[in-house]
C-alpha positions as CSV (number, residue, x, y, z in Angstrom):
1,M,20.6,126.1,-134.7
2,A,20.6,123.9,-137.5
3,N,22.3,124.5,-141.1
4,P,19.2,127.0,-142.8
5,R,20.5,125.4,-145.9
6,H,19.7,121.7,-144.3
7,R,16.3,123.4,-142.7
8,V,15.3,124.9,-146.0
9,G,16.4,121.6,-148.2
10,T,18.5,123.5,-150.7
11,K,21.7,121.8,-152.3
12,G,25.3,123.3,-152.6
13,P,26.0,126.7,-152.0
14,A,22.4,128.1,-152.5
15,I,22.0,130.2,-149.8
16,G,25.0,132.5,-150.7
17,R,23.6,132.6,-154.0
18,Y,20.4,134.1,-152.6
19,E,22.3,136.4,-150.6
20,R,24.3,137.5,-153.2
21,G,21.3,138.4,-155.5
22,V,22.7,136.0,-157.9
23,A,19.7,133.5,-157.4
24,K,16.1,133.7,-156.4
25,P,14.4,131.2,-154.2
26,T,11.3,129.6,-155.3
27,I,8.3,130.5,-153.1
28,E,8.3,127.5,-151.3
29,V,12.0,128.3,-150.3
30,A,11.3,131.9,-149.4
31,G,8.4,130.9,-147.2
32,K,11.0,128.4,-145.4
33,L,13.2,131.0,-144.8
34,A,10.9,134.0,-143.7
35,K,9.9,131.1,-140.8
36,I,13.3,130.0,-139.9
37,L,14.3,133.6,-139.5
38,G,11.2,134.4,-137.9
39,I,10.2,137.3,-140.1
40,S,7.3,137.8,-142.5
41,L,7.4,136.7,-145.9
42,D,6.9,140.8,-147.3
43,Y,9.7,141.7,-144.8
44,L,12.2,139.2,-146.6
45,V,11.3,140.3,-150.0
46,G,11.7,143.9,-149.6
47,N,7.7,144.3,-149.7
48,S,7.5,146.1,-146.5
49,D,9.7,147.5,-144.3
50,Q,7.7,146.8,-140.9
51,E,9.3,143.7,-139.4
52,L,7.1,141.9,-137.1
53,D,8.3,139.4,-134.5
54,D,6.6,136.1,-134.2
55,N,5.1,137.3,-130.9
56,T,3.7,140.4,-132.1
57,L,2.0,138.9,-135.4
58,K,0.4,136.0,-133.2
59,R,-0.9,138.5,-130.7
60,I,-2.2,140.6,-133.8
61,L,-3.5,137.7,-135.3
62,E,-5.4,136.2,-132.2
63,V,-7.3,140.2,-132.0
64,Q,-8.2,139.8,-135.5
65,R,-10.2,136.5,-134.7
66,L,-12.1,138.4,-131.6
67,P,-15.6,139.9,-131.6
68,E,-15.7,143.7,-132.7
69,D,-16.7,144.8,-129.2
70,I,-13.7,143.2,-127.7
71,K,-11.3,144.4,-130.3
72,E,-12.4,148.0,-129.8
73,K,-11.6,147.4,-126.1
74,V,-7.9,146.0,-127.0
75,Y,-7.6,148.8,-129.5
76,Y,-8.7,151.6,-126.6
77,F,-6.1,150.1,-124.3
78,I,-3.2,149.9,-126.9
79,D,-4.1,153.5,-128.1
80,I,-4.2,154.6,-124.6
81,S,-0.7,153.0,-123.6
82,I,0.9,154.7,-126.7
83,K,-0.2,157.8,-125.9
84,D,0.8,157.2,-122.4
85,Y,4.4,156.5,-123.6
86,K,4.7,159.1,-125.9
87,T,3.9,161.5,-123.0
88,R,6.5,160.3,-120.5
89,Q,8.9,160.2,-123.3
90,A,8.1,163.8,-124.1
91,Y,8.6,164.9,-120.4
92,S,11.9,162.8,-120.4
């Protein structure tokens, strides 16, 4: 994997300053960092404690584009799967 500093386009020890909280990246740099790390910008800046991996996020975005009747079927299947998992965990 390429050095994040090169992938983001920063110069010098900027990444270290970001990590130490001495400096704050621009929104463009923060967006690039989030993409490189495979996390949301909200998670990166602490606005969310929910981290969605790229595969989950892609699936959620695909579901959002579906017609309402299909979305309801997807939600139903998800709900049933979650209930089944929780039931199995309770009896394990």
